[in-house]
N, C-alpha and C positions, 0 to 999 in steps of 0.2 A: 788743373785746371780750378778757374776761380768756382766758388759757388756762388746760387743765384739767389736772389730777392722772389719767391714765388707768392705771396701772397702777403696782406698786411689787413688786419680789423681794427677798429674803434669802438667802445664803447661807455655812455654815460650814464650816471645813474641818478636819478632828482632826487635830493637828500636833503630836504628843508627842514625836518627834525632833526636829523643828526648836527646840522648846522647849529643848533640852538642847545643841543647837549653833549657833542662827542667836538666839534672843532677844540684846538686848544685855544683860540682866543677867546670864546666863551666861556670855558670851563676855569682858564685864571683867573676871567672876571669875576666868577662864581664863587672864587677862593677869597679873591683881595677886595674886590667891592661889589658885595652880592646885592647890595639896591643901588648897581648903577643907573642912570638915566639909559645908558647903551643899552644895558639886560630888557631895560621894561621897553623900549622902544623899538628893538631889534623885530620880533614877530611880523610888525606892520610893514617891514622892506622886504622881506621874502615873493619869491616871485610862486606864480601859479605851476603847475607842468606844462600848460599849453605855453606859457611864456618863455619857458625854457625851450620848448620842442623849436617855436618859432623865431628864436634868437639865433641870427646869422653867424655867430661862431662856431654855435654847434652844429648848425646842419652843415658848415664846413667840415666840421673834424668828423664826423658820420660820412662825409661823401657827397651830399645832395648837393652842396656847392662846391666850387674849386677854390683856389685861393686868389685866384686871379678873380675870380666874379664879386669873392670878397672885396678884394683891394678897391673896385670899380664902386663901392661903396662910402660915402661921405661917414669919418668917426666922427661923433663915436655911435654905435650901431643899436644901441640901447632904445632907441624911439624909432626903430627900422625895422619892423618883425616882417619876419619872410613868407608872400603870401601862398598859401596853400603846403606851409611845411608838414614835414612826415615826420614818424618816430621813426620808424626803419628808413637806413640809407644803405646807401651803397658798399660802404664798406663797415656798417654795423648799426648800431640803435642807442635810442635813448629813452632810459626804460624807468617805468614810475617808480617811486619807494614802495608802495604794497608789494606791488609782484617782487621788488627786489627781497622784501624783507621775507618772503616765503622760499628765495631761491638761498636766501643768508641763511635761512634753518634748516634747508637741504644740504647746507656744505657742511653742516656741523655731525661731528662724526662720533663726541664722547657726551652728547644728553647735556648739552648746556646750554640750546638755544630753546626758549619756549613761547609760543605765540597764543593768544588771546583766543579760543574756539569761535568766538563768532566772526571775528576780523579772517581766519582761515576759513570760512566758510563763505565769507562777499569777497576774497579775493582768489580764490581756488580758481573757480571759470575760467577766468584772464588769462592765471599762471597756467593751469592746463591748456588754453589754447595756444600758448605760444609754441611757435613753431622747435623751437631748439630746445625744448624742455622734453627730455625723450623720459621713457617711462621708469627709468633708474632716478634719474632727478626727483621726478613725480611721487616715487613712492615713496622716496624720503620724506615729503611733507607732512607731517603730524596732523592730527586731525586739532590739538590747541586744548589748553588748559583753560581752570574759570578765574575771573578777576581777583577773588580772593587770594590764589596763589600768587600769582603775579604779584599782589601788594604787599605781601607776605615776606617772598622773595628779596623785593626791593628794598623794602622796609626793614627789616631784620638779618637779612642774611648775606649781605653784601653784595648782590646781586644790581646787574647795569639797566635800567630800563630801556626797554625801546617804543618807540614812540610812532605815533602815524597820524597827521591830522592835531598835532595837541594832544593826542589822548594815548595811554598806556597803552601799546598793545602784546607787550610779551615781554620778557626780559633775558636776559643772559647770564647765566654764572660763573661764578670765580671757580678756577679749575685747579685751586688749591687753597688752604685755608691761611696761609703765611707767604708764601713766592708771591713777590708784588708782579713778576714777568706771567705770572700767572691770574692775575687780578682780573677783575669783570672787564673793568676799561681796557685792560689792553688784549682781553678776548675778545674784545667788542672790536678794537681797532683791527683785530688779524684776520677774523670774519671777512668782515667788510671787504678787505682788501681782496681775500682769498675769491669770496663770490664773483667779486667783480671780475677779476681776472680769469674765473671759469665762464664768465658772460663772454670774454673777449677771446674765450679759446675757441669757445663753442662757434663764435663767429667766422672766429680765423678757418676751422675746420668746412665751414660753409663754403665762404666765399673762394676758397683754394681748390674746392672739389678734391682734397687727399683725403681717403679714407683714415679716420683716427688710429686704426692700427698701425698705418704707416710713419706715425710720426713716432721715433725711438728715442729720441731727447727732447727735453724741456728744460732750458734756463730762466729762470721767473727771478727779476729784478725794480722790484717796487719797492719803497721806501720804507717798508715795514720790515720787521724781522724776529720769526719766533724762534724759540728756546724756553729755558726754564732758567731756575737761581744755578744750574751746574753748568750751563752752559746756553748765556744770554746768546740771542741771535744765531745760536747753533742749529737750528731746526731745518724744516726744508721746506718750502709752500710747493716747489716744482711739483714733486710728486705727490702731494696733497692735492692741488689743482688738477693735475694730471687726472687722478683716481674717480674723481667728480665728473670729470670731462668725457671719458670713456678711453680714454688712451691706453690700454692694457699692456700695452707694447712698450712702453716707455719707463727710461729714469730719470733723472735729471738733480739737478742742483741750482740753490740762490747765489745771486750773483751782486754783491752791494756795492754801492758807489755815489751814493748823493744823488745829485741830478743830471750827472756823468753814466750810472749805470746801467741805461740801456743799451748807450753805444758801445760802453764795453761788453755785454753780453752778445750785440751782433756781432763786433768782431769774434769773438769766442766761438759763437755760431758758426761763423762762417769759415773760419780755421779747422771746426771740428768737423766741420763738412767736407773741408776742401782737402783735409788729409785724409778720407774715406774712413774714419772713426765712426761716424754716424750719416745715415743718408738725409733725414730730414729733422730738422731739429727746430722747436719753437721757442721763441722769446717771447715770452707774456707777463705782464705787468697788471696788477689792481691799483683802486683807487687808495686815499691816503684821506680816514678822517679827519685827520687831526689839522690839514689842511682846510679844511671847511670854512670857509667865513673868516679866514686868517687876514685881510684886509675890511673887515668888516666895519670896523669904526670909522674907519676915513671913508667908506662908501656909504656909512647911515651919518655920517658928520655933513655930507655933502649933499644931504636928501636924494639918492640913487638907492635902487634895490640893490641887494646883496648879491653878486655876481658869481660869488666864490659856493654855489650852493649844488653843484655837482660832484662826484665820485668821477675819476676818470680811469678809462683802463685800456689798453693796445695788448694785440698782438702780433707777430710776425713770423712766416715761414722760410727757413733758409733752406735749400734745398738744392742736393747735384745738379751738375749746371746741364739744359735742357737743351742747349742751343736756340734758346727764346728768350728766357728771362733775363732781366737785368744782371749783371755779373757786380757784384763785392770785392771792387780790387786791391788785394790784400799788398800789393807792392805799393800804394800810397796810403799811406800812415801816417799821420798826425797824432804828437803824443806830447801830453804837459806833463816835463821829466821834473824828476826832483829839484832840478838846476834850473828849472826855467825862469823862475821868477810870477809874481802874483798882478803884476800891471796888468791893465788892458792889452796894451801893445806887446807887452810879451807874451799872454794868454793866444791872441789870436797869431802871433808869427810863429809860435810853434803847433799851431794845430791846423794851420793853413799855409803859408807862406812857405814855410820850411819841408814840409812832404813835398811839396809840388816843385818846389827849385831843384830837391833830390831826384824827383823823377823829372827834369826835364821841361818842365811847364810853366805857365803862369796863371795867375790869379783868373785873366779874366777867359782862361781857357776852360773853366767850371763853367758851364753854365747856369746853376742855381747852386746856392749856398741855402743850408736851413740849421740854422744854429738855434737860438731859445728864441721860441716861437710862442711865447707868451701875448694873452689876449692883452691889448694896452689898453682898451675897456675900463679892466683890471686895473693895471698896474700905473695907469697916469695918474688917477686920483688918489691912489696910496703914495704918490711923489716919488715914483719908480720910475718913472719915463715909458717911453716907449721903447721895449728891450731889444727884440728886433733891428729896430732901425738902427740904434746905437750899436747893436754888431756889424750891418751890414757897413756904415758907417765907417767903422774902424779895418775892416775888410779892405773898402774902396780906397782908405787912407794910405793901407799898405801898398795897393797898388800903383796910387799916385808917390808915395816915395820911391817905389823902386825903378820907378822911371816907364812903367808900362801904360800909363792911366792920365793924363794931361787933366789939371788941378779943376777944371770945368768940366771934365766929364763925370765928376764923382755922383752927381744927380741921379745921370743918365746908368751909369754901375748900378746905384741902388735899386729904380726899375726894373733893370733888366736883370741884374743876378741876384737880388733880395726877394722878398714876397712879407705881407701884411702877418701878423700873427693873431689865430685864433685857440690856441691852445688854453683849458681851465689851467690856473695856477696849481697845479697838484705836485710838485717838486719835480718830481723825475721824465714825468710824462712830456713837458714842454720840449728837450733837450733833441731837436732834428727829429724824434722819431713821428712824430706828426704829419711829417710830407713822405713816409716811406710808401703809401697808398698810392699818393699821387704823384712822387717821382717814378716809380713804378710804371706806373701807365703813361704819363709823360714820355719814358724809353721808349716803351712799348711801340707810342704813336710816333716816335719820329720826331717830337717836338722837341726836344733835348738828346746831348749824346751823353753827358755826365752833370751828377749833381753830387755836391760834397756834405754829409752828415756829419754836423760837430756836435758832440757832448760835451758840456761844462757842468762842474760842479765844486762845491765848497766844500772841502772835507773838514775843516777848522771846525764845524759845527759838531761834531766828535767830540770835542776836545782835548783830541789825542794830534794835534799837528795844526799849523797854521797853513799846511800847504793849499794850494787848489790843485785843480784836477781836470782832466780833458781827453778824450781820443779822437779823432776824425777818421771818416774814413769815405772812397770815393765809390758812387752807384755809377757804372756808364755800360752801354747800350750792349745786350748779347755779341760778342764777336765772334759767332758760329760757323756764318759763311768764310769766314776767314780760315777759323780752325779745320775747317772741313777740308778747306784749299791743302794749307800746311799738312793735315792729315794724308791725303793723296798724294803730296807731291814725297812726303815719306815714306810711303808704299813705293811709288815708282823709285825712289832712290835705294829701296830695300832691293825692289827689283832687278834693278842694274847690278847691284854686289852679288847676289846671288848668281845670275848670270855671268858676271865675269869671273866669281868662283870658280863656277863648274867650266866654264871655257879654260882656264887655267890647269883645272884638275884634268880635263880631258886632253890638253896640248903634253901636261906632264904624262899622260897615258902613252900617248904616240910616241915620246922619246924613247 
């Protein structure tokens, strides 16, 4: 019996100071060209929190707008703020930087993060009022330290400064004197990923209505990896996140696969639940500080605001079949294998066309496809084009090539089976995962019957292989009524067999 997608949650964290101090594009520029014009002008291109909240793709990400509603707005969306936009959404929230820094500190288990005393005092009332910040999390926020201590650790002890509104608000210490894997910079990356994942997991518990104690396994699938010099990347974000979020009965592990990791993790979760190994598996991912301002140079060069100013996180709950929620059909799986090849056509063929053909289906039998859902406002000015549109064109072209779609029907196919992109360029976040919440709702409402989630990734980034990567799976409406009917038929057959056996036994006695 297939497992089901019971809930999905999405969070964004506004992080303008992290763009300046932690984004790889900026930190690299500080090394190779510290007096660059880009670094001087960048602060003037950062958005305010209110602008981030009112940005239509961000409202879509947290569930206050649907992809269809976003698609009705003419691009670009940068000059079309959403009237009445709110921080809280159906699936999650957009958290301001100051509150996030208190959550960041609450996630520290080794006394590495220290915030300035006055900053904590100013921010704490709003943080304590947050409905998802329970007493355990709030109790982990310390009173803070004085500014002199912050300056000493940043200037003399190799600590990484933590900034808010351009001012030092604290620091994070290195966790080892010589291990680069435990440097202050890496600990900053890891803690930001962990904290944003905790926020996503807390929202997943909220939207699912499932008690935290009922989640028995967590799979973490972000782009970061924690470990030390003896086992780089061998650590476990999953249990560290579950610990802070209050999942006392859960164990778990991390899954890594660059941009395709969420799809791999979701397939793994669905398999674990279908096998009966676990009943409720949470798949969760936090954000990447390294990706903040990744295309900032192009945005600034074109007079734009820097749109890569948010950490992204998501979580999904995979549970035993309840006869209601959409099923993850493990009988239809697309796989990019070692021998597939890296051309766009080869990749899409392996992930879309081949699994459907093996299941006796056609491309148009899938109502909606969700592949790389990057926001085109971000990618087009950087020269990467409209990534979702390019994927849907390729899928449609395969339908034309296979003879199931006329060439003049390509645009209609894209409009009907595709969607615009709205996800931040956080690497692992865009690949199919942002559509999970909307797909679940559309399937429950009967608007669609089948959706395909396509995860794609570039393994060559690790310099271990030139291979591409990807995996896809199908979400479909729950077949609960059909299953009940099959079970009823099965029971009748069993009764008939028993009755026949009893008659035969009685007849033998008469002889």
